[in-house]
Each structure stands twice: as structure tokens, then as C-alpha cells.
Legacy VTK file of the C-alpha trace (Angstrom):
# vtk DataFile Version 3.0
C-alpha trace
ASCII
DATASET POLYDATA
POINTS 360 float
17.651 19.956 33.624
20.250 18.467 31.295
18.862 17.148 28.022
20.142 14.142 26.128
22.174 14.737 22.979
20.120 13.904 19.887
21.689 12.579 16.713
20.373 10.913 13.577
21.806 8.809 10.780
22.313 10.793 7.582
22.295 8.839 4.329
23.219 10.520 1.087
22.214 8.769 -2.120
25.500 6.896 -2.428
24.924 5.518 1.080
21.463 4.340 0.064
23.020 2.455 -2.848
25.547 0.810 -0.502
22.668 -0.202 1.769
20.843 -2.029 -1.031
18.793 0.785 -2.510
19.104 -0.643 -6.040
18.006 -4.162 -5.070
14.652 -4.321 -6.857
13.781 -7.738 -5.453
13.987 -6.392 -1.898
12.278 -3.131 -2.859
9.316 -5.120 -4.166
9.159 -6.976 -0.850
9.160 -3.651 0.993
6.429 -2.212 -1.221
4.317 -5.367 -1.047
4.679 -5.136 2.745
3.134 -1.678 2.646
0.331 -2.846 0.319
-0.328 -5.737 2.729
-0.498 -3.437 5.769
-2.687 -1.040 3.785
-5.074 -3.926 3.147
-4.978 -4.778 6.859
-5.672 -1.112 7.727
-2.523 -0.979 9.880
-1.381 2.409 8.639
-1.993 6.131 8.932
-1.695 8.196 5.752
-3.105 11.729 5.604
-4.002 13.119 2.212
-0.798 14.582 0.832
-0.665 18.376 0.537
0.520 19.652 -2.834
1.915 23.067 -3.743
1.019 23.891 -7.361
1.420 27.081 -9.343
-1.925 26.701 -11.065
-4.309 23.782 -11.654
-3.477 20.057 -11.630
-2.310 20.163 -15.236
0.561 22.491 -14.267
2.301 19.642 -12.425
3.627 18.489 -15.820
4.593 21.991 -16.937
5.557 24.173 -13.965
6.080 21.509 -11.320
4.881 20.771 -7.803
5.999 20.150 -4.222
4.490 17.251 -2.287
4.772 16.229 1.345
3.858 12.637 2.162
3.557 11.738 5.872
2.827 8.149 6.885
2.809 5.596 9.684
3.152 1.830 9.132
2.552 -0.791 11.794
2.933 -4.524 11.367
3.462 -5.942 14.857
0.041 -7.584 14.850
0.758 -9.198 11.485
4.380 -10.262 11.950
3.586 -13.942 11.394
1.524 -13.280 8.278
4.238 -11.069 6.830
6.740 -13.853 7.388
4.438 -16.459 5.830
4.106 -14.324 2.704
7.877 -13.946 2.441
7.707 -10.217 3.075
9.746 -7.988 5.368
8.838 -7.642 9.041
6.978 -4.899 10.936
7.881 -1.222 10.593
6.003 0.315 13.531
7.156 3.881 13.051
6.446 7.040 11.091
8.119 9.223 8.530
7.625 11.811 5.823
8.856 12.375 2.296
9.336 15.902 0.951
9.520 15.759 -2.851
9.689 18.789 -5.165
9.520 18.220 -8.918
10.450 20.630 -11.706
9.921 19.184 -15.221
12.455 21.494 -16.871
15.335 20.524 -14.554
16.920 17.903 -16.874
16.962 20.116 -19.977
17.628 23.484 -18.334
19.852 22.638 -15.363
21.138 19.109 -15.997
19.433 18.056 -12.761
16.912 15.297 -12.019
13.296 16.254 -12.475
12.527 15.310 -8.872
14.449 15.293 -5.636
13.415 14.015 -2.266
14.275 13.957 1.420
12.862 11.344 3.796
12.766 11.611 7.585
12.174 8.534 9.739
11.480 9.090 13.427
12.236 7.028 16.500
8.972 5.310 17.398
9.221 6.097 21.108
10.580 9.645 21.246
9.528 10.855 17.771
12.987 12.374 17.458
14.560 11.958 13.985
16.304 8.595 13.643
17.304 8.963 9.984
17.349 11.712 7.376
18.100 10.386 3.920
18.017 10.990 0.222
14.522 10.192 -1.006
15.098 10.443 -4.751
16.340 6.874 -5.140
13.694 5.487 -2.794
10.946 7.308 -4.685
12.094 6.049 -8.079
12.523 2.457 -6.931
9.287 2.175 -4.935
7.229 3.593 -7.828
8.606 0.939 -10.134
8.086 -1.707 -7.456
4.386 -0.815 -7.147
3.929 -1.867 -10.767
5.920 -4.993 -9.983
3.456 -5.888 -7.223
0.574 -5.113 -9.593
2.083 -7.426 -12.209
2.337 -10.203 -9.628
-1.366 -9.999 -8.745
-3.027 -8.635 -11.899
-1.083 -9.748 -14.981
-1.552 -13.082 -16.702
1.140 -15.321 -15.175
2.585 -16.313 -18.551
3.022 -12.709 -19.767
5.939 -12.587 -22.199
5.908 -9.129 -23.787
6.142 -5.744 -22.096
5.549 -2.355 -23.695
7.406 0.497 -21.962
6.543 4.054 -22.954
8.861 6.586 -21.383
12.507 5.564 -21.022
13.694 7.914 -18.301
14.249 6.996 -14.645
10.746 5.637 -14.211
11.051 3.619 -17.399
14.135 1.983 -15.924
12.571 1.088 -12.567
9.233 0.034 -14.089
11.033 -2.414 -16.349
13.241 -3.795 -13.583
10.197 -4.353 -11.368
8.037 -6.032 -14.006
10.939 -8.297 -14.967
11.478 -9.210 -11.301
7.786 -9.989 -10.780
7.084 -12.089 -13.877
8.573 -15.503 -14.590
8.176 -15.615 -18.374
8.985 -12.103 -19.631
11.044 -12.362 -22.825
10.749 -9.034 -24.643
10.395 -5.356 -23.783
9.431 -2.911 -26.536
10.492 0.561 -25.452
9.450 3.889 -26.928
10.559 7.394 -26.007
10.389 10.579 -28.066
14.047 11.267 -27.189
16.543 8.806 -28.747
19.234 9.795 -26.232
16.927 8.871 -23.357
16.210 5.546 -25.031
19.918 4.795 -25.383
20.558 5.627 -21.733
17.725 3.289 -20.809
19.245 0.473 -22.862
22.648 1.100 -21.285
21.111 0.942 -17.804
19.260 -2.282 -18.599
22.576 -3.780 -19.644
24.256 -2.417 -16.520
21.572 -4.025 -14.340
21.960 -7.318 -16.209
18.299 -7.406 -17.237
18.421 -10.543 -19.371
15.522 -10.108 -21.764
15.396 -8.872 -25.350
14.937 -5.136 -25.827
13.472 -3.698 -29.001
13.193 0.027 -29.729
9.678 0.754 -30.967
8.994 3.347 -33.648
5.795 4.641 -32.054
3.496 4.484 -29.062
1.279 2.126 -31.013
4.089 -0.288 -31.792
5.078 -0.441 -28.127
1.507 -1.157 -26.983
0.173 -3.543 -29.641
0.746 -7.172 -28.710
2.103 -6.352 -25.235
0.865 -8.355 -22.260
1.958 -5.701 -19.750
2.152 -1.997 -20.575
3.715 0.730 -18.450
3.242 4.369 -19.388
5.544 6.733 -17.505
5.909 10.042 -19.316
5.328 13.751 -18.818
2.924 13.891 -21.760
0.471 16.760 -21.609
-2.055 15.229 -24.010
-3.331 11.629 -24.225
-1.963 9.392 -26.959
-3.072 5.876 -25.964
-5.682 4.321 -28.261
-7.808 1.601 -26.684
-7.837 -0.280 -29.987
-4.135 -1.046 -29.438
-4.812 -3.060 -26.276
-4.226 -6.784 -26.460
-6.857 -9.061 -24.932
-5.851 -9.794 -21.342
-3.541 -6.783 -21.039
-2.414 -5.191 -17.781
-1.809 -1.461 -18.230
0.107 0.277 -15.448
-0.635 3.986 -15.929
1.982 5.790 -13.846
1.529 9.131 -15.582
-1.449 11.455 -15.498
-2.366 12.323 -19.080
-1.164 9.445 -21.297
-4.509 7.644 -21.477
-7.791 9.311 -22.466
-10.740 8.745 -20.176
-12.686 7.198 -23.087
-10.179 4.340 -23.235
-11.300 3.195 -19.797
-14.646 2.115 -21.272
-12.806 -0.883 -22.769
-11.134 -1.822 -19.460
-12.835 -4.600 -17.474
-11.785 -3.295 -14.079
-9.454 -0.753 -12.500
-7.244 -1.121 -9.439
-5.626 1.795 -7.585
-3.393 2.004 -4.534
-5.738 4.192 -2.451
-8.985 5.398 -4.011
-9.534 8.139 -1.430
-6.044 9.510 -2.120
-6.640 9.312 -5.883
-9.857 11.290 -5.528
-8.151 13.846 -3.283
-5.341 14.441 -5.762
-7.858 14.869 -8.576
-5.499 14.224 -11.501
-5.370 10.513 -12.313
-7.290 9.249 -15.320
-9.328 6.794 -13.229
-10.750 9.608 -11.099
-11.316 11.947 -14.042
-13.202 9.176 -15.862
-15.490 8.666 -12.849
-15.847 12.388 -12.175
-16.834 13.088 -15.781
-19.215 10.085 -15.824
-17.298 8.359 -18.589
-17.324 5.194 -16.461
-19.248 4.157 -13.364
-17.379 4.177 -10.067
-18.202 0.469 -9.770
-15.536 -0.202 -12.385
-12.966 0.746 -9.722
-12.532 -2.661 -8.094
-10.604 -1.124 -5.231
-7.175 -0.874 -3.681
-4.367 -3.276 -4.520
-3.767 -3.875 -0.804
-7.208 -5.487 -0.528
-6.239 -7.894 -3.303
-2.862 -8.616 -1.670
-4.544 -9.640 1.617
-7.328 -11.556 -0.156
-10.272 -9.295 0.651
-10.996 -8.700 -3.041
-10.395 -10.679 -6.204
-7.777 -9.732 -8.728
-7.808 -11.105 -12.256
-10.396 -13.871 -12.639
-9.839 -14.860 -16.267
-7.253 -14.466 -19.005
-9.227 -12.134 -21.244
-9.769 -9.345 -18.733
-8.207 -5.988 -19.542
-6.977 -4.410 -16.318
-5.761 -0.896 -15.529
-3.538 -0.251 -12.518
-3.604 3.479 -11.789
-1.683 4.353 -8.603
-1.230 7.828 -7.182
1.814 6.810 -5.100
1.626 6.369 -1.348
3.780 7.670 1.464
3.625 4.243 3.126
5.608 2.861 0.155
8.336 5.431 0.727
8.376 4.744 4.452
8.530 0.966 4.000
11.393 1.097 1.504
13.261 3.860 3.362
12.967 1.870 6.598
14.478 -1.165 4.842
17.445 0.888 3.659
17.855 2.618 7.027
18.009 -0.711 8.870
20.503 -2.091 6.347
22.656 1.016 6.643
22.664 0.862 10.453
23.630 -2.815 10.340
26.406 -2.219 7.795
27.760 0.936 9.411
26.910 3.044 6.350
26.239 6.783 6.592
27.125 9.502 9.049
25.782 10.324 12.484
24.888 14.002 12.748
23.663 15.881 15.819
20.331 17.638 15.880
21.713 19.420 18.900
24.388 18.999 21.529
22.142 20.664 24.098
18.856 22.350 23.220
18.795 26.117 23.604
15.212 26.034 24.891
LINES 1 361
360 0 1 2 3 4 5 6 7 8 9 10 11 12 13 14 15 16 17 18 19 20 21 22 23 24 25 26 27 28 29 30 31 32 33 34 35 36 37 38 39 40 41 42 43 44 45 46 47 48 49 50 51 52 53 54 55 56 57 58 59 60 61 62 63 64 65 66 67 68 69 70 71 72 73 74 75 76 77 78 79 80 81 82 83 84 85 86 87 88 89 90 91 92 93 94 95 96 97 98 99 100 101 102 103 104 105 106 107 108 109 110 111 112 113 114 115 116 117 118 119 120 121 122 123 124 125 126 127 128 129 130 131 132 133 134 135 136 137 138 139 140 141 142 143 144 145 146 147 148 149 150 151 152 153 154 155 156 157 158 159 160 161 162 163 164 165 166 167 168 169 170 171 172 173 174 175 176 177 178 179 180 181 182 183 184 185 186 187 188 189 190 191 192 193 194 195 196 197 198 199 200 201 202 203 204 205 206 207 208 209 210 211 212 213 214 215 216 217 218 219 220 221 222 223 224 225 226 227 228 229 230 231 232 233 234 235 236 237 238 239 240 241 242 243 244 245 246 247 248 249 250 251 252 253 254 255 256 257 258 259 260 261 262 263 264 265 266 267 268 269 270 271 272 273 274 275 276 277 278 279 280 281 282 283 284 285 286 287 288 289 290 291 292 293 294 295 296 297 298 299 300 301 302 303 304 305 306 307 308 309 310 311 312 313 314 315 316 317 318 319 320 321 322 323 324 325 326 327 328 329 330 331 332 333 334 335 336 337 338 339 340 341 342 343 344 345 346 347 348 349 350 351 352 353 354 355 356 357 358 359
């Protein structure tokens, strides 16, 4: 029996850029789509396996390798997606493979993380696209905080505090700016002045038209900020709850920046997927519950449930809110699918054969 030739679209990172991979507005729509479908339970997302060389704390020292499989639907909610101004159904599956080595930038002049994403054809489950996942991963992580800002921050938030000025600092800032109508100032702090300068150069390159001020300390970046993003590879906590402004939204993207004790002052906590957070066992929200620093009832739930209206978000201006996501494979799939469809429409990328004729 003759078998059909199988080929897939290959997108290197430059192709992803050409296909709109740096368009934060559209990335936020893709990520909000995946939050929406998560809230509607139209997804499949196994707990992500992690290779570590030691305990959870070694992820920030030695590194890790994650695999993140996911399926996203959407056909049953096509009209609702359209009404919310989001992107349409996905209705397929994919996986992100993402190793991370913290010493790569300093030792090898390489990014800390790299990723590969595979999207399959929904009917045959043959690969439809294999693409760079590094850009997708960076953009969708920032966009998750953008969606959180839309639903959890005070709508007139003017001041952002950004701690950590590397790649995640860049995408966090772009996403928060995109999601808030009144942001005027971002106070940025990083222990490395060269990283801070690169961040400022990138903000200028992206045309991010707010004032940027280099803070002298963590405290200076946090005090008086309406929205805080912490995105570092810190190995010890440094956040002091006394620095929080009334009504703050704190997006804790890292693992160890905030001490569990600080969560006593938070009114409620939102995650992306509480079961995934518990499985991973690293995030401060889970450690605070595990160690009985806070009651599990302080975890209001998943952001997707707030997006679809099943749970309330912020109910008054004075609430202090922590958003503590683990990062979901459905975000990667949703954003990668957006880029893949754009690339196919624009004729970007290369078609490569999986085989001409299978040997077996």
C-alpha cells in the first residue's frame, strides 16, 4: 500500500516574527482565548512532566526541562469568543518542549530558555507545524499578566513596578501597558545595569510610550506601584509586604521573590490552574497553603473562571491581589496556533517532509 507523503510547516524564530509573533495585542487575545476555554473546560492539559537535577529549588540554579502537552477546543463557543473580541476556535493539540539553563546567558551567551512547539493536524494527528517556541513562550507569559491586569487591577492604575529587566521584564511590561488604559510610569529595577539598559532600549524600540524610571532598589520599584511584576531568578525572597500599596495587583511570575508570610496581607490569590500549581510544587501560593501560612480558601481560583464570569475578580479598590501563574501549555498552543495560521496565510516558513514514503 502506498502511503501519502507527509510534510509540515517549519517556522524558525525569524519566521514567527514575520507572522506577528511580537504583536502583544494579538498575543493577549490568544492567551485570553485560552483562559476563556479553560474556564469553559474545553481543554485537555495533563500535568507537565519536569526533569530536574535535584529538588524544585534547583530549577533556578541547575535548570530544568519541561514538556507541556495540551488540547484546546472552541467550536462550541465560537460565538462567545467572537462576542468577547477574542480569536476563534483552535480545535487541535500540540506540545511545547522547553529546556532552561540559568547559566546560559553568562557562560555561553545563549538565552536561558529555548523551546520547540509541535502542532498536529486535528484529523490525522500528523505534525502540521514545528516551530520555535522561545518567542511564543516569552510573549504568552507576559500576556498572561496582561490578562490578569485587565480583570484584576484597578482600572485607573497609573504606576507599574517591574523587578527583573530581562526578556520577561520586557514582555511583562508590554502586556501590562497594552491591557491598561491609564498607565503612565514604569519603575524598573534589576541587579544588572546592563540588563536594565537593554530593557530600556527595547522599550524604546517597541515604542512603549510611557515614562520609565530606573529604581535604586526592590523597595523603590514596589512602593507606590499599582501593578507589580516580579520576574527574576532570585533564590531568596526579597519582597516586603509593607511595601505594598493599597489596592495593588502583584503578578508573581518567579518562584522565590515573595516570602510566604507576605501572602497573609493579600486579600485573595488567583492562579491559572490550581491543580497544576499544586502538582509543580514550587509557586509561593502553593507553598503558603502547604505550610499552613494561609488557608486554601484564600485561593479564589483560576483566572479562566473569572474571565468567563463564574467567579468574581476584584470587588473593591482597596483589595490587594496576587496573581501567581505556573504557566499553561494551552497558552503556548493558543499563541502558536495564531502564529502558524498567520504564517500559512502569508506564505512564511518552509515546508519540510517527515517522510517521502515511510519505511515501515
